[in-house]
C-alpha positions in Angstrom: 0.0 0.0 0.0 1.3 3.5 -0.9 2.1 6.0 1.8 -0.5 8.4 0.6 -3.2 5.7 0.9 -2.0 4.9 4.4 -2.1 8.6 5.2 -5.6 8.9 3.9 -6.6 6.1 6.2 -4.6 7.4 9.1 -6.1 10.9 9.1 -9.6 9.3 9.6 -8.4 6.8 12.1 -9.9 6.6 15.6 -7.0 4.4 16.8 -3.7 6.3 17.1 -2.1 3.7 19.3 1.5 3.2 18.3 2.4 -0.5 17.7 5.9 -1.6 18.5 5.7 -4.5 16.0 5.2 -2.2 13.0 6.6 1.0 11.6 3.5 1.7 9.5 0.8 2.2 12.1 -1.5 5.2 11.8 0.4 7.2 14.3 3.7 6.3 12.6 2.4 7.5 9.2 0.9 10.7 10.7 4.2 11.4 12.5 6.2 10.8 9.4 4.0 13.1 7.4 4.4 15.8 10.1 8.2 15.5 10.0 8.1 15.5 6.2 6.1 18.7 6.4 8.6 20.4 8.7 11.5 19.4 6.4 9.8 20.3 3.2 8.9 23.8 4.6 12.5 24.4 5.8 14.3 22.9 2.8 16.5 20.7 5.1 16.1 17.8 7.5 17.0 17.7 11.2 20.6 16.6 10.4 21.0 19.6 8.1 20.8 17.6 4.9 19.3 19.6 2.0 15.8 18.4 0.8 13.8 19.8 -2.0 11.9 22.8 -0.6 8.2 22.1 -1.1 6.2 24.0 1.6 2.9 23.3 0.0 3.3 19.5 -0.3 1.7 18.2 2.9 -1.0 20.8 3.0 -2.0 20.0 -0.6 -2.0 16.3 0.3 -4.3 16.9 3.2 -6.6 19.1 1.0 -6.9 16.5 -1.7 -7.6 13.8 0.8 -10.7 15.7 1.9 -9.5 18.1 4.6 -11.1 21.3 3.3 -9.7 23.3 6.2 -6.2 22.7 4.7 -7.2 25.2 2.0 -6.6 28.1 4.4 -3.0 26.9 5.0 -2.5 26.3 1.2 -3.7 29.9 0.4 -1.5 31.3 3.2 1.6 29.6 2.0 0.9 30.1 -1.7 0.2 33.8 -1.3 3.4 34.3 0.6 5.4 32.4 -2.1 3.6 34.4 -4.8 4.3 37.7 -3.1 8.0 36.8 -2.9 8.1 35.5 -6.5 6.4 38.7 -7.7 9.4 40.6 -6.4 11.8 38.4 -8.3 9.7 38.7 -11.5 9.3 42.5 -11.0 5.5 42.2 -10.9 3.7 44.9 -8.8 1.6 42.9 -6.3 0.5 43.7 -2.8 -0.3 41.1 -0.1 -4.1 41.2 -0.7 -3.7 40.7 -4.4 -1.3 37.8 -3.7 -4.0 36.2 -1.4 -6.7 36.7 -4.0 -4.5 35.2 -6.7 -3.7 32.2 -4.5 -7.4 31.6 -3.9 -8.2 31.8 -7.6 -5.3 29.5 -8.5 -6.2 27.0 -5.9 -9.8 27.0 -7.0 -8.8 26.4 -10.6 -6.3 23.7 -9.6 -8.9 21.9 -7.4 -11.7 22.0 -10.0 -10.9 23.8 -13.2 -13.3 21.6 -15.1 -15.6 23.5 -17.6 -19.1 23.4 -16.2 -21.1 23.8 -19.4 -19.5 20.6 -21.0 -18.8 18.8 -17.7 -15.1 18.7 -18.6 -15.6 16.7 -21.8 -14.7 19.4 -24.2 -17.8 18.9 -26.4 -21.3 20.4 -26.1 -24.1 18.3 -24.9 -26.9 17.6 -27.4 -29.8 19.8 -26.3 -32.3 17.9 -24.2 -30.0 14.9 -23.6 -27.0 13.8 -21.6 -25.2 12.8 -24.8 -22.1 14.5 -26.0 -22.3 16.1 -29.5 -19.6 16.5 -32.0 -19.2 20.3 -31.6 -16.4 21.6 -29.4 -17.6 23.4 -26.3 -17.3 27.1 -27.0 -16.6 28.4 -23.4 -13.5 26.1 -23.0 -12.7 25.8 -26.7 -12.7 22.0 -26.4 -10.1 21.8 -23.6 -12.5 20.7 -20.9 -11.0 23.2 -18.5 -12.1 26.7 -17.5 -9.9 29.2 -19.2 -7.2 30.1 -16.7 -5.4 33.2 -18.0 -8.5 35.5 -18.5 -9.1 35.4 -14.7 -6.0 37.6 -14.2 -4.7 40.9 -15.4 -2.1 40.6 -18.2 0.7 41.7 -15.9 -0.2 38.9 -13.4 -0.7 36.0 -15.8 2.9 34.8 -15.7 2.9 34.8 -11.9 -0.4 33.0 -11.9 1.0 30.3 -14.2 4.0 30.0 -11.8 1.7 29.5 -8.9 -0.1 26.6 -10.7 3.2 25.0 -11.6 4.4 25.4 -8.0 1.4 23.6 -6.7 1.9 20.8 -9.2 5.6 20.5 -8.3 4.9 20.5 -4.6 2.1 17.9 -4.8 4.4 15.0 -5.5 6.9 15.6 -2.7 5.0 14.7 0.5 4.8 10.9 0.0 8.5 10.3 -0.8 9.7 12.5 2.1 7.3 10.8 4.6 8.6 7.4 3.4 12.2 8.6 4.0 11.1 9.4 7.6 9.6 5.9 8.1 12.8 4.4 6.6 14.9 6.3 9.1 12.9 4.9 11.9 13.2 1.3 10.5 16.9 1.8 9.9 
């Protein structure tokens, strides 16, 4: 079983008793994910070894496993990253704008599916639930809500960076947590 599947089970567990005979109990997995979060946020582990900095990784994992309250943390982290990145990109952006952009990017990342076509990219035949042969005009056949028009032109490159940052971070939580479990087994 993958660590993410174990984490999904562990966050809903009512038994957080640590079992000495295993290193993969619910409490072990939750602890490993917590340590992974700490290391990914800082960019190094407790021994000072450099790890890929991915401050959104565990919060995104929690969010996509159904903890909607994690969206507050994701927006907070993402808006801070965006505000800093805006300085590097020489984009004029204040903290409120960064937070609003983070909310919009997260909403699109969570559910950017085009509503009129249900994400299929083709219009429904009127009066039926059957897809027609004409491309959906609102999404131009992509099946996704158009992303760029949601932002002013001078903020679009930064918004695209925010989406790619979420995508990059999303894959880091599991491997880092497994490393923590391996250290304990070692």
